[in-house]
C-alpha positions, 0 to 999 in steps of 0.5 A: 359815295357809299356803295348800295350794298354798303348802305343796306348792310349798315342800315340792317346792322343798325336795326339789329343793334337796336334790337340786341344792344351790345352790353356797355356800348351805345352806337348810332350813325349820323343822320345824314351819313351812314358811313360815320358812326359814333359810339359810347363805351361805358367803363366796366365795374372792377376796372380803372375805367368804371364810371367812365363814358368814352365817346368816339367814332367809327368811319366805314369805307364805301366798300364795307363790309369788304374793307375794315373801318377806322376807329378813333376815340374823342374822350380822354381816357388814359388808354388810347390817344384821342383823335388818333386811329386805334390799331385793332385786328378789326380796324383799317390798321390790319386790312389783311386780318379783316373778315367781311363776316364781322359786323358793327356789334363785333367791332364794338365788342372787340373795341370794348374788350381791348379798351379794358385790357392793358396790351400796348398797340399803335395809338395806346398810351400808358397811364397810372390807375389813378389817372384813368380813374380821374379821367373816368370821373371827368369823362361825362362832363367832357363829352357834354361839351361836344354838340354832336355828342349832345345831339346823338346821345341825349340820354347821357346828357340827361344822366349828366344833369342828374349827376349835377343835380345830385351833387348840388345839395352836397356842394351847398352843404359844404359851402354852408359848413365852410361859411359856419367855420368862417364865422366860428373861427374868428369868434373862437379866436376872439374868445381865446384872445380874451382868455389870454388877456385875462391870464396876463392881467391876473398877475398884474392885479395881484401885484397891484393888490400886493403893492397897495397892502404893503404900505398899510402894514408897514405904516402900522409897524412904524406907528407901533414903534413910535408909540413905544419910544414915546412911552419909555420916558413916562415909564421911567417916571 
């Protein structure tokens, strides 16, 4: 059960966050549990996380702000393990370094900064730039499979649907091109086969013509020789 001071503090911080949002971060508590907040970090331009949307949770203790929260990430990201607590100076991994003056905004700014960094810590992983970019591209689709995410962050669901709508014409164009290629290639192959057949048959026709013309001139020659031989006796008379 959250202490009264904790509830009042978190309610006030949520109002402040709505008035002055943290850049590249959206965070909201569960409607029925002020101690559990859900957040979305947007990958910064110029980093391997650009275009990514990283969903996670912050669990506040009933004693907040005198004790730090636990922080975890749900979306595969290539920087932190999923469903594992992340080690930060502002998390319950280091209660000795916690400052009660820190707020939810401070936590979110620190988490975003550490996300874009490459310093190793408990709960972090090492991946290539290509892997981070691949996960960033797939992040929104992954998040939209989560019922809680869809309920708390409908604007990102709308963004995902807009992306799908924008990709649909390109998909149809690629499909049409593939279909045309599928129809054209057999036609070209058939035309090629016909050309090859003509190339093969041409010498055959030429040979046949030669075979047909050979007996004609030979026959004429034989007739001429025969005529000369028959004429010799007449010439001697």
